[in-house]
N, C-alpha and C positions, 0 to 999 in steps of 0.2 A: 507429402509428396514433393519432390524436388521440382518437377515440371511436367506439364502434360503437352503433348503434341496436338496441334490444331487438326482439324479434319483433313480430308484429302487435299484441299487447296490451302496452302499456307497463307497466313495473313499477308496482305500486300504491304510492304514497308513504305513508310512515308519518306519525304525528302531527307529528314534528319537521320532516319534509319538507313537510307541508301548511302549516306555519307559514311557511316561506320562500317557498312559492308565494303565500300570502296577502300577505306583505310585498312581493313583487315586483309583484303586482297593484295594491296600494295605491300603491306608488312610481310606477307607470305612470299610474294614474288621477289622482293628485294634481296632476300637471303636464301631463296629456293628452299624454304622450310616446308615441312609437311602440313603445317597449319598456321593460320594467321588469325588474329582476333582484334577487336576494338570494343571499347565500352564508352558510354556517354554518362557523365555524372549529372547531379542535380542542377548544376549551373550551365550545362551545355558543353562543358569541356570534354574533349575526347582524348583517349589514350589507346594507342595501337601497339601491338607486339607480335612477335613471331615466337614459336616454340624454341626453347633453349635445351640443348642436349649435350652437356659437358660431362666428363667422367665424374666430376664432383657435384654437379648441379643439374637437375632436370625439372623444368617447369613447362607446363603446357602454355600455349599462346594465351588462352583465356585467363589462366591463373596469373600470368605475368601482367596482362592488361589490368586486371583487378588490383594487383599489388601496386602497379604504377599509380592508379587512381587513389588508392589509400595513402600511399607515400606522398602524394601531392595535396592531401587534405580533403579529398572527397568524403562526404558523409553519407551519400547514397548514390545508387545507379538508377538511371531511367531505362537503359537498354544496353544490349550486348550483341555482338555478331561474331560468329565463328565461321571461318572459311576453311574447309578441309575436304578430303576425299572420303572421310569416315562416314559410316552409316548414321551416327548420331553423336552428339556431344557426350563426353565422359561424365558420369554422375558427379565426380569430384570437381569438375569444372563448373557444373551447374550449381553445386553447393557453394562454391566461392562467389559466384554472382549473387545467389540468393542471400548470402550473409550480409552483403552490402546493399542489395537491391531486391528485397522480398517481392516486389511487384513488377520487377523489370521483365520485359519480354526478351527472349534470346532468339535471335535469328541464326539458323544454321544454313549456310550457303555453300554451293559447289564452287570450285575454283573459278568458274566463269561468271560468278555472281548470282546465279539462279538460286532463289530461296527454296530450300528443300523442306524446311519445317520452321514453324514459329512455336516456341515453347513458352508457356505461361505458368505461373505458380498454381 
């Protein structure tokens, strides 16, 4: 299973999780993208991205944030955040996170930062 959603009340994010949610919100707002994402690697470094929709290249915000972490030498992820109006993260996005961070929690938040769901492996 790629991820399971928590019960009715999503897990409350800690201070470091709040940081990646804020970074994801800022990435989304900066370019008025449909979604923004951020991930935190095993050393605490963070990577934020917005969705890319070019005629020749399409990447979701979460896929791009994971790619940025990998290209910077990250060997694992601790957590990820996706900010969007969508009902849930795309399974392909969760698969990208799980490939590098099998135990990482994924926070799905609304554009105002309200955590809608916490997804665990």
